[in-house]
C-alpha positions as CSV (number, residue, x, y, z in Angstrom):
1,M,8.8,-11.9,7.8
2,I,8.8,-13.6,4.8
3,K,11.6,-12.9,2.0
4,F,10.7,-13.5,-1.6
5,K,13.4,-14.7,-3.6
6,K,15.2,-12.8,-6.3
7,T,13.8,-14.8,-9.6
8,L,10.4,-14.8,-10.3
9,P,8.2,-17.6,-11.8
10,F,5.8,-16.8,-14.8
11,S,4.8,-13.6,-15.2
12,F,6.0,-12.7,-11.9
13,T,9.5,-11.8,-13.3
14,M,8.9,-8.7,-14.4
15,L,7.2,-6.9,-11.2
16,S,9.9,-6.7,-8.0
17,V,9.7,-8.5,-5.3
18,S,9.1,-4.8,-3.4
19,I,5.9,-4.7,-5.8
20,I,4.2,-8.1,-4.8
21,R,5.0,-7.2,-1.1
22,D,3.8,-3.2,-1.1
23,V,0.2,-4.8,-2.7
24,I,-0.3,-7.6,-0.2
25,I,0.3,-5.7,2.5
26,S,-1.6,-2.4,1.7
27,E,-4.3,-4.6,-0.4
28,V,-4.7,-7.8,2.2
29,G,-2.6,-7.6,5.1
30,D,0.8,-9.1,5.7
31,D,-0.8,-12.8,7.2
32,A,-0.8,-13.6,3.5
33,L,3.0,-12.8,3.0
34,K,3.3,-17.0,3.0
35,L,0.4,-18.2,1.6
36,V,1.4,-15.8,-1.7
37,E,4.8,-17.3,-1.3
38,H,3.8,-20.5,-1.0
39,L,1.6,-20.2,-4.4
40,K,3.6,-18.4,-6.2
41,K,6.3,-21.8,-5.7
42,H,3.5,-24.1,-6.7
43,K,1.7,-22.3,-9.4
44,E,-1.4,-24.0,-8.2
45,S,-2.4,-24.9,-5.0
46,S,-5.9,-26.2,-3.1
47,D,-6.9,-24.9,0.2
48,F,-6.0,-27.9,1.7
49,S,-2.4,-28.0,0.9
50,L,-1.8,-24.9,1.2
51,A,-3.2,-24.7,5.0
52,E,-0.9,-28.1,5.2
53,A,2.3,-26.7,3.9
54,L,1.3,-23.8,6.1
55,G,0.7,-25.5,9.1
56,E,-2.6,-23.7,9.6
57,D,-6.2,-24.1,10.0
58,I,-8.4,-24.6,7.0
59,N,-11.0,-21.4,7.6
60,S,-7.8,-19.2,8.5
61,V,-6.3,-20.2,4.8
62,R,-9.5,-19.7,3.0
63,N,-9.7,-16.3,4.8
64,K,-6.6,-15.4,3.7
65,L,-7.3,-16.7,0.1
66,Y,-11.0,-14.8,0.2
67,R,-9.7,-12.0,1.2
68,L,-6.6,-12.1,-1.7
69,Q,-9.8,-13.0,-4.0
70,Q,-11.9,-10.4,-3.0
71,Q,-9.0,-8.1,-4.4
72,N,-8.8,-9.9,-7.8
73,L,-4.7,-10.8,-6.6
74,I,-5.6,-14.8,-7.1
75,G,-8.1,-16.5,-9.2
76,F,-9.1,-20.3,-8.7
77,T,-10.1,-23.7,-11.0
78,K,-13.1,-26.3,-9.2
79,R,-12.2,-30.0,-10.3
80,K,-14.5,-32.9,-9.1
81,D,-13.1,-35.3,-6.6
82,E,-13.3,-38.5,-8.4
83,E,-13.2,-40.6,-4.9
84,K,-15.1,-38.1,-3.1
85,G,-17.4,-36.4,-5.1
86,W,-17.3,-32.8,-4.0
87,Y,-15.4,-29.9,-5.8
88,V,-11.9,-28.8,-4.9
89,Y,-10.5,-25.7,-5.5
90,F,-6.9,-24.7,-6.9
91,W,-5.3,-21.4,-6.3
92,F,-3.2,-19.3,-8.5
93,L,-1.8,-15.6,-8.5
94,K,-2.9,-13.2,-11.1
95,P,0.2,-11.6,-12.1
96,D,-1.5,-9.0,-13.9
97,S,-3.8,-8.2,-10.9
98,F,-0.7,-7.0,-8.8
99,R,1.0,-4.9,-11.5
100,Y,-3.3,-3.1,-11.9
101,A,-3.2,-2.5,-7.7
102,Y,0.3,-1.2,-7.4
103,K,-1.0,1.5,-10.5
104,K,-3.6,2.0,-8.3
105,M,-1.6,2.2,-5.0
106,L,0.8,4.7,-6.8
107,E,-1.8,6.9,-8.2
108,T,-3.8,7.5,-5.1
109,K,0.0,8.8,-3.1
110,L,0.3,10.5,-6.0
111,R,-2.9,12.9,-5.8
112,K,-2.3,12.7,-1.9
113,V,0.9,14.4,-2.5
114,E,0.1,16.6,-5.1
115,E,-2.7,18.0,-2.3
116,A,-0.3,18.1,0.2
117,I,1.6,20.3,-2.3
118,N,-1.0,22.4,-3.6
119,R,-2.2,23.4,0.3
120,K,1.1,24.6,1.7
121,S,1.9,26.6,-1.6
122,S,-1.9,28.4,-1.3
123,E,-1.8,29.2,2.9
124,S,0.2,31.1,5.3
125,L,1.3,29.7,8.6
126,Y,2.5,31.5,11.7
127,Q,4.5,30.0,14.4
128,C,5.6,31.7,17.8
129,S,8.9,31.5,18.6
130,E,8.7,28.4,21.1
131,G,6.8,26.2,18.3
132,C,3.5,26.1,20.5
133,T,1.0,25.8,17.7
134,R,0.7,26.8,14.1
135,L,-2.1,29.2,12.9
136,S,-3.4,30.2,10.4
137,S,-3.7,33.6,8.5
138,D,-6.6,34.0,9.6
139,E,-6.4,32.3,12.9
140,A,-3.6,34.6,13.6
141,L,-5.1,38.2,12.5
142,S,-7.8,37.8,14.4
143,R,-6.0,36.8,17.3
144,N,-3.7,40.2,16.8
145,Y,-0.3,37.5,16.1
146,V,-0.7,36.4,19.6
147,C,0.4,32.8,20.3
148,P,-2.9,31.6,22.4
149,D,-0.2,29.2,24.2
150,C,2.3,31.7,25.4
151,G,1.6,35.2,24.9
152,N,4.6,35.4,21.9
153,L,3.9,37.0,19.2
154,V,3.6,34.8,16.0
155,E,5.3,34.7,12.8
156,P,5.1,33.6,9.6
157,L,6.0,30.0,9.1
158,D,8.2,29.2,6.0
159,N,7.0,25.7,5.0
160,S,9.4,25.4,1.4
161,K,11.4,22.8,3.5
162,E,8.4,20.7,3.8
163,I,7.4,21.5,0.1
164,L,10.3,20.3,-1.9
165,K,10.1,17.2,0.1
166,L,6.7,16.6,-1.2
167,K,8.0,17.2,-4.6
168,S,10.8,14.8,-4.2
169,Q,8.4,12.3,-2.9
170,K,6.2,13.5,-6.1
171,N,9.3,12.5,-8.4
172,K,9.8,9.4,-7.2
173,L,6.4,8.3,-7.3
174,M,5.8,9.7,-11.1
175,K,9.2,7.2,-12.0
176,S,8.1,4.6,-9.8
177,M,5.0,4.9,-12.1
178,E,6.3,4.9,-15.9
179,K,8.5,1.8,-14.6
180,L,5.4,0.4,-14.8
181,V,4.4,1.2,-18.4
């Protein structure tokens, strides 16, 4: 596993190491971590120098570069090689895009947590004492409050602890979003 240094160059100092890692893993895949670490140290590199530095074949490196570019996390400039006449692409990280991608990740997680809170707060669930199955109130009523698996009576399920956990997650996500502003 790649470990990022605590001191990050240029405007990456505003982003924590965990934010950068989370964005890369979530949006591109953890196989791109070494590549990002190299770009972070060298500010810009050609795909050939990246392949050589990482000890990977050029196609593998280009695949990662294209995935990062597709998420708008990196950009490139192209320069003409005077000897061969070909264009060489030099890749660099886009720190503001990392911040934006992380914000979008947090918003998606927050929306899912809020939906779960609303769902768990509004639904009444029933469960038998053996813990075989959970039933909605309609299902419990249609089965005469009898468990379909073991035949025991089902009782209302207290999901207040789950709701508290979800609310705690929501608060953490909200604090993380406030730090980004």
